[in-house]
N, C-alpha and C positions, 0 to 999 in steps of 0.2 A: 726340046727336054725338059724344061725351069716349068713348063706345064704341069709334066708328070711331076715331079720333086715339088710341086707347090700345091697338086691338089689330087693328085687318082692315088698318092704315097702318105696321107691324113688318114682320106677316107676308106682306102683300106688298112690300115694301120687301127681304125675305131671299130670298122666292121669285125673280122680279129679279134680286137677286144670282145665285140660284144655280141661273136659266137662261142670263147671259153666261157664270158661270164652266163650265160645261157644255159651251155653244158654243166657247168659246175651245180647249178641253180636248177636245173632240170632233177636232179635227186630228193629232193624235194617233193614234188611229186609224182614219188615211183609208188607204182604199186605194190603190196604185198609184203615179204617179208626182207625188201632186199633195203628197204629204210628204217626198220622197226630195229629195236634196238636187242642186242642176242639177251636170250633165255636164261635166266636165274637156273633154274632147274634144270 
């Protein structure tokens, strides 16, 4: 159990953080009007 707590848990936390960071930064590369600012007129 200590192996899981000392090795797998930090790896899982880092992977989840990386996945969340990728999901947030993927909005930059969206094509079309989803990433564009709202039209003024």
